[in-house]
LONULO-670815 format. One line per 2 residues: number of its first residue (from 0); for each residue x, y, z of C-alpha. Coordinates in Angstrom, 3 decimals, m for minus. Example, Ala and Ser with C-alpha at 12.3 -4.5 7.8 and 13.67 -1.06 7.14 Angstrom:
// LONULO-670815
0) 12.300 m4.500 7.800; 13.670 m1.060 7.140
This chain:
// LONULO-670815
0) 34.293 m26.583 3.085; 36.203 m24.738 0.325
2) 37.220 m26.529 m2.887; 35.587 m29.749 m1.669
4) 33.070 m31.787 m3.637; 31.004 m34.666 m2.420
6) 29.449 m37.377 m4.573; 27.477 m40.395 m3.448
8) 27.350 m43.654 m5.379; 24.855 m46.321 m4.448
10) 25.325 m49.901 m5.679; 22.717 m52.546 m5.074
12) 24.185 m56.064 m5.075; 22.643 m59.572 m4.878
14) 19.079 m58.503 m5.560; 19.213 m55.531 m3.250
16) 20.324 m57.366 m0.093; 23.558 m55.455 0.167
18) 23.934 m51.718 m0.215; 27.244 m49.943 m0.382
20) 27.392 m46.187 m0.327; 30.573 m44.447 m1.253
22) 31.296 m40.841 m0.420; 34.240 m39.429 m2.273
24) 35.813 m36.327 m0.832; 38.258 m34.482 m3.000
26) 40.442 m32.125 m1.008; 43.130 m30.602 m3.212
28) 45.097 m33.631 m4.545; 44.037 m36.220 m1.956
30) 41.148 m38.650 m2.383; 39.511 m40.366 0.568
32) 37.175 m43.243 m0.143; 34.887 m44.411 2.616
34) 32.154 m47.001 2.747; 29.387 m46.358 5.269
36) 26.182 m48.089 6.313; 22.875 m47.357 4.541
38) 21.459 m45.835 7.755; 24.323 m43.361 8.116
40) 24.152 m42.705 4.400; 20.508 m41.694 4.607
42) 21.291 m39.403 7.519; 24.149 m37.698 5.708
44) 22.306 m37.463 2.395; 19.293 m36.029 4.204
46) 21.424 m33.429 5.917; 23.076 m32.616 2.626
48) 19.699 m32.205 0.874; 18.404 m30.042 3.699
50) 21.449 m27.819 3.366; 20.974 m27.551 m0.408
52) 17.284 m26.675 m0.053; 18.016 m24.142 2.694
54) 20.742 m22.467 0.646; 18.442 m22.416 m2.390
56) 15.711 m20.509 m0.540; 18.240 m18.172 1.057
58) 19.545 m17.350 m2.415; 16.006 m16.726 m3.717
60) 15.293 m14.443 m0.759; 18.518 m12.496 m1.286
62) 17.802 m12.009 m4.994; 14.244 m10.854 m4.276
64) 15.512 m8.340 m1.702; 17.989 m6.955 m4.224
66) 15.250 m6.719 m6.857; 12.866 m4.892 m4.522
68) 15.615 m2.509 m3.435; 16.557 m1.706 m7.025
70) 12.922 m1.269 m8.007; 12.339 1.132 m5.136
72) 15.278 3.282 m6.187; 14.052 3.503 m9.754
74) 15.519 5.383 m12.680; 15.408 9.188 m12.417
76) 14.555 9.300 m16.133; 11.492 7.075 m15.722
78) 7.999 8.462 m16.275; 6.600 9.998 m13.041
80) 4.478 7.623 m10.965; 2.139 7.904 m7.968
82) 5.224 7.913 m5.709; 6.331 11.245 m7.204
84) 6.077 14.283 m4.936; 2.861 16.237 m5.397
86) 4.103 19.757 m6.136; 0.539 21.100 m6.159
88) m0.076 20.135 m2.532; m0.188 23.131 m0.193
90) m2.096 23.883 2.998; m1.598 27.631 2.667
92) m2.068 28.375 m1.038; m5.745 28.885 m1.890
94) m5.327 29.746 m5.584; m7.476 27.572 m7.816
96) m5.666 24.847 m9.756; m6.285 23.775 m13.339
98) m4.498 20.445 m13.724; m5.484 17.835 m16.306
100) m6.448 14.344 m15.163; m3.611 12.884 m17.230
102) m1.161 14.703 m14.992; m3.003 13.879 m11.776
104) m2.872 10.224 m12.769; 0.927 10.308 m12.717
106) 0.979 11.917 m9.264; m1.820 10.431 m7.162
108) m2.098 6.898 m5.756; m4.543 4.825 m7.776
110) m7.292 4.639 m5.149; m7.185 8.405 m4.564
112) m7.144 9.129 m8.291; m10.186 6.952 m8.977
114) m12.253 8.597 m6.248; m11.103 12.200 m6.634
116) m10.785 12.436 m10.411; m13.062 9.677 m11.736
118) m15.871 10.126 m9.172; m15.624 6.601 m7.793
120) m16.930 5.905 m4.283; m15.126 3.910 m1.619
122) m17.158 1.200 0.091; m19.068 2.272 3.185
124) m17.565 1.451 6.603; m14.111 0.832 5.092
126) m12.474 4.255 5.434; m10.225 5.027 8.394
128) m12.024 8.237 9.378; m15.725 7.465 9.400
130) m15.800 6.939 13.199; m12.664 8.908 14.017
132) m13.178 11.630 16.639; m9.716 13.180 17.052
134) m9.288 16.947 17.317; m7.698 18.623 14.331
136) m8.230 19.703 10.752; m9.151 17.929 7.526
138) m7.512 18.783 4.207; m8.008 17.735 0.592
140) m5.744 14.728 0.010; m5.144 15.879 m3.568
142) m4.125 19.530 m3.112; m4.006 20.267 0.642
144) m6.965 22.681 0.699; m8.420 23.158 4.203
146) m11.893 21.574 4.092; m13.224 20.830 7.591
148) m12.463 21.181 11.265; m13.034 18.364 13.724
150) m15.643 20.281 15.712; m17.968 20.016 12.690
152) m17.597 16.240 12.409; m20.165 13.775 13.677
154) m20.543 10.001 13.542; m23.162 9.091 10.956
156) m24.735 5.719 10.266; m23.965 6.081 6.545
158) m20.449 4.610 6.896; m18.509 7.619 5.552
160) m16.909 10.590 7.365; m19.633 13.176 7.899
162) m19.534 16.907 8.704; m22.233 19.529 9.172
164) m20.209 22.537 7.957; m17.044 23.329 5.975
166) m14.054 25.159 7.412; m14.801 28.177 5.193
168) m17.358 29.047 2.552; m14.933 28.903 m0.380
170) m13.470 25.564 0.680; m15.675 23.611 m1.732
172) m17.957 23.806 m4.738; m21.314 22.188 m5.475
174) m22.942 20.862 m8.610; m25.950 18.664 m9.481
176) m25.315 14.935 m9.786; m28.051 12.864 m11.435
178) m26.063 9.666 m11.933; m27.176 6.197 m10.809
180) m30.837 7.208 m10.985; m30.523 9.649 m8.070
182) m30.723 13.404 m7.704; m27.886 14.531 m5.471
184) m25.501 17.430 m4.975; m21.850 16.633 m5.558
186) m19.202 18.303 m3.394; m15.824 19.080 m4.945
188) m12.696 20.740 m3.619; m12.782 24.511 m4.108
190) m9.115 24.572 m5.093; m8.449 21.535 m7.301
192) m12.048 20.555 m8.206; m11.541 16.975 m6.992
194) m14.561 14.876 m6.070; m15.059 14.670 m2.307
196) m18.557 13.236 m1.873; m22.111 14.564 m1.612
198) m24.165 16.838 0.631; m27.569 15.909 2.083
200) m30.240 17.698 4.122; m30.370 15.210 6.982
202) m27.540 16.441 9.192; m27.586 17.755 12.759
204) m28.104 21.375 13.846; m27.183 24.096 13.371
206) m26.958 23.573 9.583; m28.992 20.361 9.213
208) m26.522 19.427 6.474; m24.522 16.220 6.111
210) m21.338 16.461 4.087; m20.812 12.785 3.271
212) m17.152 12.485 2.278; m14.874 9.736 0.983
214) m12.206 9.084 3.613; m9.511 8.539 0.977
216) m10.073 12.130 m0.209; m9.175 13.550 3.209
218) m5.928 14.190 5.056; m6.111 14.708 8.808
220) m3.760 16.917 10.822; m4.064 16.596 14.621
222) m4.507 19.692 16.715; m1.159 21.034 17.907
224) m0.515 20.209 21.540; m1.156 23.122 23.866
226) m3.490 24.893 21.437; m6.842 26.069 22.631
């Protein structure tokens, strides 16, 4: 109701035995004064409070939606974040990259950055690909380098995606890793030098190797329909 205000006045008389509730409605220059029963008063006040509370939460929701929308748009002059486009990502360029971690940190999502650039390890049995058996190709999630093909993947009990051979010999590099009291061989991307996982000698034939990879470090591209 436009330009209308409602105010309730409760008066307790004779020790609380009589209750008069007045609702004053101001509509332009006219004033209507009504006296209603306590029961009807409670009903109307309750409805009024419900309306106020509902409108309050609707307003909060609307403001939050506006805030989220504005935040998503961002300022073009802001410092680059993990949502920035990765200009180094390519599935055809095989030239080796030399990008500092400070720059990768502004480009990559936090979980990918920690694993690929800080040598963290995702928890076993949590990655999306450890039991995945789809046909296709696996690429480095940091730079797009072709790493594995699905026909070299097998389901391992270790809880991480496992392969017995890379897509090509130059796809990755190897170096000793003696951290955490273990002697292992670290596997890194041959193009961007990002940490992928480790290689072990307990895989299936014909290589008897197990490339134990972090799922977050991999991108999967399904085989094109109709391809052999």
